[in-house]
N, C-alpha and C positions, 0 to 999 in steps of 0.2 A: 116297805117303809118300816113296818113293825119289826122285822128281822134286823134291819139296819140299826134301829134305835136300841134294841136289846143288846146287839153286839157292842154298840158304843157304850152302853151302860156298864156292861161286863168289863170292858177294857178300862173304863174310868175307875171302877172299884179296885181292879188289880193295881193300877198305876198310883192312885191317890190314897188308897186305904191299906192294901196288903203290903205293898213294897216298903212304906215307911216303918212298918212294924218290924221289918228285918233289922238285924244288927248291922253295924257298919261293916263287919267282916263278911257276913253272909251276903250283904248287898254287893260288896266288892266282887265276891266270887260269882254272884248272879250276873253282874254286868260283864265280868270276864268271859263267862260262858256265852252270853249273848254276842259279845264282840267276836269271839272265836267262831261262832256259828255264822255270823254275818260275813266275816272274812272268807270262811270256807265256801259259802254259797255264792257270793257275788264277785269275788276278786278276779275270776277269769274274765267275766264280761267287762269289769272295770279296766283291767290291763289291756284288753283288746281296744276298747274305746279310747283310752288314754293315749295309746300308741298312735292310733289312726288320727286323732285330733291334733296331737302335738307335732307329728312328723310329716303329715301329708303336704303342708305348705312348704316345709324346708326342702323336701325332695324335689319340688318343682324348680328350686334354685340351682340344682346340680349342674346343668349345662352352662350357666353363667359362671359358676365357680371354677369349672374345669380350665378356664383360660389361664389361670395362674400356674398351671403345670408347665407352661411354655418356658418358664425361667429355669427349670431343672436341666442339668446337663445329661444326667442318666440316673434313673432311680426307680423306686416303686411307690405306688400311691394307693390309698384306700380312702373312700368316703364313708364315714361312720354311719351316715343315714342309710346308705344302701346296705352296709354290713349288718347293722342292727335289724333292719327290716328283713333281710334274708334269714338271720337267726330267729327272728320272731316268727316268720312263716314256717320255718322248719319245726320249731317247738310247738307251734299251733297244730300242725299236721300230725305231730306225735302225741298230742294231748298231754304235754309235759307241764302245763301250768299247775301251780300249787298255791294253796293259801298259807303254806308253812313258810317259816323263815329259813335262814341259811343253816341253822342248827336244829336237826331233827329231834334232838333230845329235849328241846323246849316245847315241843308240841304235846298238848294234853293227850293222854292215852285214849280217851274216848273218841278222838278225832283220827286216830290211826286205823286205817282200814285193813292193812296187811293183805292186800288182794293182788294176785298176779295179773300182769297184763295179758291181753289176748295174744296168743302165739303168733298171729299174723302181723302184729306190730312190734314184736320183740326184736326181730332182726334189724329192722330199720332204726329202732331206738338204740340198739347196741352200737350199730355203725355210727350213728350220730354222736353219742356221748363219748365213745372211745376215740373217735377221730378228732373230737374237739379238745380232749384233755390229755390223752396219752400219746406220746411221740416216740417213733423209732423203736417200737417193741412189737413189730408185726407178728412174729411167731408166737410170742406170749399172748398177745391179744387174740390171735386165731384159736389158740388152745382154750382160752377162757370162754370164747364164743361157743365152742363145741360142748364144753361142760355146762354152759347155760342152757343150751338146747336139750342136753341130756336131762337136766333137772326138770325142764318143762314137760318132757315126754314121760319121765318117771318121777313125778313130784313127791312120792312117798318113800323114795330111796335116799339115804344120806349121801352127801358128797363132801369129801374133805380135800381141800386144795392147799398146797404149800407154795407160797410165792417167795422166792429166794433172790437176794441180790443186794447191792450196796444201797446206801441212803440216797434219797432224792431221785429215784428212777420211776416212781409212780406205783409202787406196790400197794400202799395203803389207799391211795386214791382209786386204783383199779378195784380194790375190794368194795369201796363205797359205790363206785359206778355199777358194779355187778348188781348190787341191791337196787340201785336207781332204775336199771333196765328191767329188773325182774318184777318190781312192784309198780302198780299204777300211780300211787301217790308218793310224795316225798318232797325234799328240799331241792336245792340246785344240783347237788351231786350225790345225794343219799336217798335211798328208798325208805319208806316208813317202817319197813321190817328189818332195818339194820340195827345190830347191837354190837358196839365197838368196845373191846376190852384192851386195856393197855398192859403189856407185859411188865412194864415198870412198876405197876401196882402190886406185883406178885413176886418181887425179889425178896430174898432173905439176906440182909447184909450184916446182921449182928450174930455173934456166936453165943449169945445168952438166950436160954430157953428156946433153942432152935426147934425141937420137936413140937413144942406147944404152938409156936408161931406157924409152923408148917400145917398143923391140924386146923388152926383158925383160918389160914389162907385157903386151904382146900375147901373148907366149908363155905367160905365167902364166895369162891369161884363157882362152886357147884350151885349154890343158891341163886347167884346172879344169873346164870344161864337158864336154870330151871324156871325162875320167875319170868324171864323174857319169853321162853317157850310156852308158858302157861297163857300168855297174852297173844302170842303169835307163833303158832307151831311151825310155820314156814320161814321163820327168821333166817337172816344171813348173820351168823355169829362170826365176828372177826377178832382173832387174838393177835394183836399187833406186837411185833418184836418178841416173838415167842422165846427167843434165845435168852431173854431176861427172866423168864419164869423159872423158879427153882425146880430142879429135876424131880423132887419128891412131891411137888404140887401138881405137876403136869398129868400124872396118871388119873387124876379125877376126871379128865376129859374122855377117858376110854369108853364109858357106857354111852356117852353122847355120840361120839364118832362111830360107834358100833350100831347105833340105831336102837338101843335097848329101851324098854319102857322105864321111865324115870318116876320115882315116887318122891314127891315134893311136899315137904311139911311147911305149910304157911304159918305166919305168925299167929293166926287164930287158933292153931292147934290141929286144924283139919289136914288130912293127907290127900293129895291129889295125884292121880296117875297122868303122866305127861308123855306124849309121843315125841321122841327125839329124832326119829328117822326122816321127818319131813324137812328138817333144817338143812341149810348149807353152811359148812364150817370152813373158814379161811384162816390160815396162819400166814404171817409174814415173818421173815428172818433175814439176817445178813450172813448166813452160813456160806462159807467158801467165796466171799466177795472178792478176796484178793486175787484169786486165780481165774476170774471170769474173762478177762480181756483176751486171753490167748487160747481159749478153748471153745469148742462147739457147744451148742445147746444140749445135745445128748450127753456129752462128756460132763457138763456141769450138773445135769440131772443126776447122773450116777454118783458124782462126788458129793452132792448135797444129800442124797439118800444115805450114803455110807456115813457121812458125818453126823447126820440126824440120828441114825441108829446107834452109833458109838457114843454120842453125847447123852442119849437117853437109853442107855443099854438095859436099864432095869425095866423099862416100859416097852418090851419087844413087841407085844401085841399092838400097842398104840401106834408104833411106827409103821406097822403093816396095814393099818387102816387108812392111810393116806391114799386118796384116789389118784392124785396127780401132783407132781412137782413141776412148777413152772418157773424157769429162771428169767430174771430181768437183767439184760445185758447193759454194761456201761456204754455211754454214747461216744461216738467218734468226734474228733474236733470239727469236722465238716458238719456233722449233725447239730452240734451246739451253735455254730455260727449261723446256720440257716434258720434255726429256731429263734435266735435273737431277733432277727428281722420280722419273722412271722408274729412274734409276740408283740413287738412294737406296733406293727400295723393293725393286727386284728384284736389282740387282747386289750389294747388301749381303748378301743371302741366300747368294750364292756365296762371299762373303768369310768367312762363319761357318757352314759346312755342318754342324759337329758340335754346335752349340748350338741349344737350343730358343728361338727368338726371334720376337717380334712387333715390327713396325715401324709406327709411326703418324706421319704428317706432317700437322700441323694447319695450316690456311690455306696449302696448297701453293703458291698463286700468289705469296703474299708471300715464302715461303721461296725460291722460284725466283728472284724478283726480287733478293733479297739476294745469293744465290750467283752469279747472272749478273753483277751489278755487280762482285763480287769477281773473277770470271774476266776480265771486260772490262778491269779496272784492271791486273791483274798479267800476264795471258796473252792479250792482245788478238789476237795473231798466230797463235795455236795452235789455233783452232777447237774441234773436239770434244775434242782432247787437253787443253784447258784444264779441261774438266769433271772429268776424272780427277784432275788436279793439285789442283784446289780441294777435291774430295771427300776426297782422301787427307789433305791438310793440315788441313782444317777438320772433317771428320766421321770418316772411317775410323780415323785415327790415335788419336783420342780414344776411339772405341768399342773399338778394340783394347786400349788401356790398361785400360779398364774390364773387358773380358771376361777379360783375362789375370790380373787380380788377384782374380777371383771365387773363392770357396771351392767345392770340388767338390760341396758339398751344395746349391748353387743349382739349383733345379728348372727355372726358366724366367726369361728376361729380356725385359722390354718396353722399347722405346726410343721416346721421344716427341720429335719436333722441332716447335717452335712459335716464332713470332716474339716477340722481346723488344720491350717498349714503350719502355723507357728505356735499355736496354743494361746496366742493373745490377739488373734485377728477376728474374733467373732463379731466385734462391733465395727469392723471396717469392711466396707463393701456390702452389697446386698446379699449375694449368695456365693458359695465357693465356686470358682470358675478357673482353677489353676491347672497346671500340668500334673498328670497323675504321678510322675516321678518325684515331684516336689513334696508330696504328702508324707509327713512324718507320723506314722500310725500311732505312736504312743503319746502324742501330745494332747489329744482330746477331741471332743465332738461339740459342734455348735448347735444350739436349739434356737430357732428363730420363730417368732410369732407374728402373724397378721391378724389383727382384730377388726373385723368388718362391722361397722355400726349398722349399716343398712345397704341395700344394693346401690344406692346413689350417693351415699355419704363417704367421707374420706376414711382412710385406714389409720389405726393405731399400730405402730410397729415397735417390737421389742425383741432384742437379741440377748441370749444368755449363753455364756460358755459353760459347757459340761466337761470341764477339764479333769483328767485323772489326777493331775498334780494337785489340784485344789482339794480333791476328795481324800487323798492318801494321808 
């Protein structure tokens, strides 16, 4: 009892006497730190409990809900409750939960651990993340996997990776995922040892005082990397769109790529020796993107290497320090179409994790053809990125509007996507049930909703046309 009373007295003094003395600013920082620590320590348990409590009862309803699938002529189906639970269990087994938000740069530095995963979990984590986010780049992913293992086996040796290819193929995302797999902690797709540099920030566009600007930018780039390595020597340093970096600025990277000791002068005036050999360096570029469609991976590697050496001819040593060039190949039409349906079915579940949702896609090949035509028309140069843009404008935004206006009493939502015959028939009839030959693929897609108030109550029904003509 005596100890308990003293403890209570001490806490009372801290709360009611010491804290009010703090200024508003320091108090704010104090509570920010407490909040960050609280989130860091308990969010894993909260996330697990929240999932189990919210979704256990809904999952019991799945057998009853499956009867609605009888109305589909031919299609694909996913129940988001099952999909979310599967993803949840996978992430739980990989210990991928994090207190951090989607942007790792917002995480306070004292909360970043910069610690490698255990090698026995790395392979499983790599397979999970890269299969979830990177598509139709099997050879590139395989090579990145071998480099990841090399880094784990020889952590004190520098690795320099050059990812080359067109926009929208997953180069930057793969760089982030590399760090997410390597480090124990992080955000959704980034490890807490990631440091991302945009090549756009190191362009020289003006002809005025070029030498001075180059020197300032060289110093800026050097100090930025050195400062990161001083906090996390095993960082994954990503220079995104390296083709935009001025040629005379790029050579400042040479001592880092070579693993030389770096002497970093902090703002305090002190000089610190930093190890650069422990880091992983990843460059992304669009070198030789025009010729990739008709060439093999080995041919593309050779072309990218030659172009890189000629483009940065003054930095001959730098170009020789690249460990591996990995080309990202453009997708085929069949790849794009199949990915459209996968994205609708499985990515949609991640968009609406708090709702009980079933998603049905009727005649998926026809739906994919319509959406692909849309992507090819509006975003022909953006590859996989075009899929996200089309789905957001044509599908997700409309589903969002519907979900947001739902009454809290809505028990369950079912989404049906099916081809339109005339472009104006989405409100006529319950579902598409016509002859395949009558479908005009460029007329549009219908989105149909069933809102189930409860297992025994009536349904609210709403149909919306997702017509290409309306969107153009």
